N, C-alpha and C positions, 0 to 999 in steps of 0.2 A: 657040039661044038668048044671050040676049047679057049678059054680066054688065058690072054698073054698078060694077064695083071700082076704083075710082085706083089706077093701077099701082105697084107692089112693086118697090123698088130696093134692092137689096144693095151691099154695100163688100165684099170682099173682098181681104186684104191677106197674100200671103205671096209672098216673096223665092225661091219653086221655082218656077217657070211653066207644069211642066207640073201640081205639085199645086192652081195657083190656077186655070190650066184645065179640071182635071177638078171642081175645086169648083164656080167657073161653071158648067158643063154641071149639073150636079146642082141649084143654084140654078134653072135655066131649066127644070129639069124638075118643080120644086117650084111653078111658077106665078111667080116673078118675071120681072119684062118688063124692066129693066135692072139690069145685073151689069157694075161697074166694078171692076177690079183694079190694085192697088197696092203694089209689089216694096217701100214700104221706110215709114217712119212720117211720116216729113216730105209724102209726097207722101199719104197717109191721112189724116193732119189735113186738110190743105190740099181734097183731094175730099168729106171729110165737112162742113166748112164750108161749100165753094160749093154742093155737092146734097146734102141729107142725106139718109143711107139708112133703109130703115124698119130695116134686120139688118145686122149687121156680121160679118163670119168674119174672125178673126185669129189667125195664126200664133203662137202665142207664142214663139218662139224667132226673132227676125228677126236675118237673118246672125250665127248665132252670140251674140247677148247676148239680155237678159231684152227686148228695145226692145217688144215685143210689150204687153207687160205694161203695161210705162213710159207706153205714147202713149196706151193704152185707155182711160184715165181722162176724159183730154178731151172725147172723143166723148160721154159721156152725157148735154150738153146739145146737143149737136149732132141728133140723131136727132130722125126727125120722131114725132109723135106722134097 
C-alpha cells in the first residue's frame, strides 16, 4: 500500500542532546519523515524559516532560561499549513 501523503516535518528544539535524539526517534515512529534538531533558539528560528515544519517540539527552558517560551511565538507564522 502506497501513501500519497506529503512528508511530515518536525523541528525538535532541546539543549540536551540525548533528550532531543530520543524525541527524534519517537517522532519517526509516529511517521515523521524529516526531523531536524536545534539546540538553541537562534538555530530553531533559522531552521523554521528556511524549511517550515508541521510541528515544533520545544523545550521550555533552553540553557536555563525561558528561551523556549520566548522564541516560540515567532514560529506560529512559519509552520506549514
